[in-house]
N, C-alpha and C positions, 0 to 999 in steps of 0.2 A: 191783902197784899202778901204774896208768897205762899198762899195756900195751894195744896195739890188737888186737882180735879179728881174726884173719886170715880168718875165715869169718862175717862179720856176716849178720844176717837181711836178706832182700831182699823188696821188694814192687814189682811192676810197675804203674805208673799210666799207662794209655793217655791220650794227648793227642788230644782230639776237636775237629775243626774244625767250626764252625757256619756254614751258608750264610747269605748276606745275606737280608734280608726287605724286600720292596717293598710299598708301599701307595699307592693313588691318593690325591691330596689330597681333603680333605673341606671342606664349608662349615661355617658357625658352628654348625649343628645336628648336625654329625657325619655328614652324608650325603655319600656319594661324589659328587664333581663330575663328572657324566657329560656326554657330548655330547648335543645335540639328536638326535632320531631321524632328522632330515634336515638335511644341511648342503650347502653348495657345496664347492668343492675346497680348503677351508682347515679345519684342525682343530688345536686346542691340547690338550696333555696335561701334567699335573703330578703328581708322585709324591714320596714319601719313600723313602729307602733306608738301611737300618741293618744293622750287623753287630756282634754281641755280642763278636766278637774285635777290634773297633775298626773304625770306618768307613773308616779309611785302608787297611784290607785289601781293600776293594772295588776290583777291578782294572779292570773293564769293565762298561759298560751296553750292552745290545743291544736293537735295535728292529726289528720286522718288521711287514709288512702282509699279512694274509690267509694267510701261510705262515710259521709260526714257524721253519722251517728255513732261510729265506732272509732272514737278519737282517743289518743293518749295525751296526758297533760305533761307539759315540760315547764321548767322554771319561767317565771314572769319576765325575766330579763333576756330571754332567748330571742335573738334576732337573725340567726343564721344556723342552718342545719345541713348536714349531709346524710342521706340515707344510703345504705349499702347492704346488699344481700350477696353472700359468698357461696360459691359452689363447694361441695356437690349439692345439687338440688334434688329433693325427693318428690317434689310436686311443682306444678306450674303456678301455684299460689303459695307464697312464702311470707315470712315475717322478716323485716329488714332491721338491721342495726341502725340506731340513730346517733349521730355525733353532733354535739352542741358546739356552736362556734365554728371557726375555720380550721381548727385542729382535728385531725382524724386519728386519734390515738386510743382513747378510752370510750367505749360506747356507753350511751345512756342506759340506765337501769331497766327501762322498758323497751321492748321491741315494737316496731310499727307493723301491725298485721295487714294482710290483704294486698300484698305486692304481687301483681300479676305479671308473670313471665311469658314472653312471646305473645303479649297482648297490650291493649291500651290501658293507660292509667291516668288518674287525676288526683292531685293532692289538694287538701283543704286545710286552711290555717285560719284560726280565729282566736279571739281573746275574750276574757271576762274581767270585769273590774270588781272592786270590793263590795259594791252594791248589787252585784249579780247581773249587771247589764252586759249584753253580748255585743261584740263588735260586728262589723261587716264580715262576711266570709270571703277570704281570698281563695281562689282556685286557680290551678295551673294544670292544663290549659284552662283559660277562662271560659265561662259558659257561653260567651258571645263569639268565641273563636271557632273557626272550622278546623283549626290545626289539632292534630292528635299527638299524644305522647306515647309512643310505642317502645316497650322495653324488650330488648333481645336477651335471651338466655345464652350465655357463652357456650359454644359447642365443645371447647377444649382448652388447651393451655397456650395456644399460639394466636397472637394478634398480628395481622398485617395492617400497617398504617399506610394507606395510599395517599401520598402527598405529591402525586404526579399528574400534571394537568394536560400533557400532550396526548393527543388522540393517536395512539399507536397500539402495538400488541402487548404492552407491558402487563396488563391485568391477566390476559389469557396465558401469557408466558409464565408468570409466577404461579398461577393456579395449576398449570400443567406440571411445573417443577414439584410443588408440594403433593400433587396427586401421584407423581411418579415415585415419591418417597413414602407413599401410603400415609400421608399426614393431612390430606385435604379435609377429612372429616373432623379434624381437631383444630381447624383454622377458622377464625372470624376476621372480617375485614371492616376497617373504619376508614371511610373516605373523607379525609379532612380538607381536600381540595375542592369538593363540590360546592359550587356557588361562591367561591372566593372572588373578591374584587380587589382593586387597588387600595381600597380603604377598609376592607373588612375581611375577617377570616372566613373559612368555609362554614356552611350552615350546620354541619354535623359536628363541628368542634365546639365543645362546651364553652360558654362565655366565662365561667369560673375555671380558669386553667388550674389554679390551685384553690380548692382541693379536687374538683370534680374530674378533670382530665387526668391528673396524677393518680387518683384512686381508680380510675378506669383502667389505666395501664396495669395497676397492681392486681387486677382480676386475673391477669395472665402471667405465666412464668417466662414466656419468651415473646419477643417482639421483632418483627422485620419491618423497618421503616424505609421506604424508598421515595425519592423525589427527583424532580428535574432540577434545573439551576435556579429555582426560586423556592427553596424549602421554607416551611413554617417554623422559623427559628426560635422565636420567643417561647412557645410552648415546650420545645425541646430543652431549652436552657433551664426552664423552671421545673419541668417534670422528670426529665431523665435522671438527674442525680438522685432524687428521692426514690425513683423506681429501682435503680440499680442498688441503692443502699438497702432496699427492702428484700433484695435477693433476685431481682429480675435480671434477665440477660437480653441483649439487644444487638441486632445486626442492622447496620446502616448501609444503604446504597444511596449516596447523596452527593449532589453537585451544587456548588455555591454560585451566587451571582458574580458577574464580572466586576461590579463595583459594590462593595459592602464593607462594614466594619467587622473585621475578623476577631476582635478582642473577646467576644462572647463565646467563641468556640470552645475555649478551655473550660467553660462552665460545665460542659457535658461530654467533651472528648479529651483523651490524653494526648493533646497536641500543643506544641509551643507556637507554631506559626504555619503559614502556608505560602506558596509561591506568590511573588509580588504581582505577577500577571498570569492569566490563564493560557493554556495551549489552545490556540484558536480552533484547530481542527485535529482530531485524532483519526489518522487515515485507516482505511479498512485493513484488517489483518495485523494491526499493530499488536505486538506481543505484550502480555501482562504477566510478567515473570515472577514466580515465587522466589523469595530470598532463600539463602542457604538454611536459615532458621526454619522458614515455612516448609521447605522440602523435607527437613528432618521431622516435621510434624505431619507429613503426608498431605500438604495442600497441593492441589493440582495446578498444572499449567493452564493459563487462560489466554484468550486473545480477543481483540475487537473483531466483531463479525464483518462479513464481506459486503454488507448492504451499502447502497449508495446514499442512504439517509445519513446526514451528518451526525457525528458525535462531536460537539463543539464546546469551547470555553471550559476546558477541564483544568482544575487546579491540582497542584501536587503539594505534598505536606512534609512538615518537619515534626514528627512525633516527639513527645517527651521521653527521653531515653531512660528515665528512672521509672516510668509508669507504663511504658508501651513497648511492644515488640513489632518490628517491621515485618510485614507479610508479603507485600507485592511492590514491584517497581515496574515502570513502563519501559519497554524496549526502545528507548530513545537515548540520545546523547545525555550523559550524566546520570542515567538510571534514576530518574525522579521517582519519589515514593508516592504510591497511589493507594496502598492498603496497609492497615496496621490494626493491632488489637491491644487492649489493656492486658497487663501481665496476669491478671486474675481471670481473663477470658470472658468477662461479663459484657464488654463492649468490643464489637468488631466493626471496623469501618472500611468501606470501599468507596473511593471518590469517583466512581464510574457508575453509570446505569448498568446494573448487572445483567439485565436482559439483552444488552448489546455486547456482552463479553463471552458469547458462546460461539466464537469462531473456532477454527481448527486449532486444537484437537477436540473441541466440543465437550468440554469437561465442566460446564457450569453446574450440572446436576451433582457432580462429585464435590464441588465446592460447597453447595448447600448441605449435602450429606455430612461433610466434614464439620461444618459450623454447627448444625443443629444436633446431630447425634454425638459427635466426638467432643466438641468444645462445650456445648450447652447441656448435653446429657438428656436430650429428649428421649422418652421411652418409645421403643419401636412397637 
């Protein structure tokens, strides 16, 4: 009784290590947050990484562009990155800075090679655990997708943000203006209205407004953002302050909806409030008069064109007198304010579609010349 069996029964139980599992982040509908099909030289990626043996067993995260065998290693707790390549570019294949987390301030010690400009790209992300097991490979675009990720190399210092959905001559008009100023070869266009619905932004607007859209703006020294009366406001509220703080300068030609909450406007414009109700119709040839201050700075006379196509639901503004100077008033009773600029000239705002303000004396080219060369300091 109580003796130990010198030859007890034995059973061998193998210990099996499980590799980590990576997944790209999803939106509120459970859809993977993908890149737009076309971007400039900035892209953000987020993912989850889990290991049933314990997430602390994940030893390394690896990231590669276009060649999964040429990866760089980042810390094991990395779950979000932004890659960014800055001009000037000496080649169409460059190395990108990598920023860990959502802050884009200090780049990681290693650059990510093989970033193809004016070409298609694919990113690979995978992990290894302390036992050497390799996770699944994430790729974007995925290997099952027919969608490509095309990266455009910026042509110059100027970005036009097309936030205008009405089918008229606005695109050709602005192209001709910049061409007449000999700037068209320095201009890129980002159409953030393309594919927009009542429930989703345009398909070329990055899903990660911060940091990806903000950092895209920062690739350019100057921005012209034009919209109809349904502008994409939240990205402007989020990104414009950071863009201007980084030294960027921006011209808005923007009209706001008939019904909306105006409280967020002061997030990105030097404005206290706007008119309680819009001007239903701005009649042909209505004058857009420069103020005495604007005349002293050589801003030109403008006017609404003579076209029978309506210019409707125009708001007027009450800029912040401490941070803004009034530039233009409508030639209507009370001289309501329609244009202003920040005192440092980094933000210039016109509450009209500028392609509709080239009526007699036909000076809209002079206006763009004044803004981009004199105020913003674009090099001729």
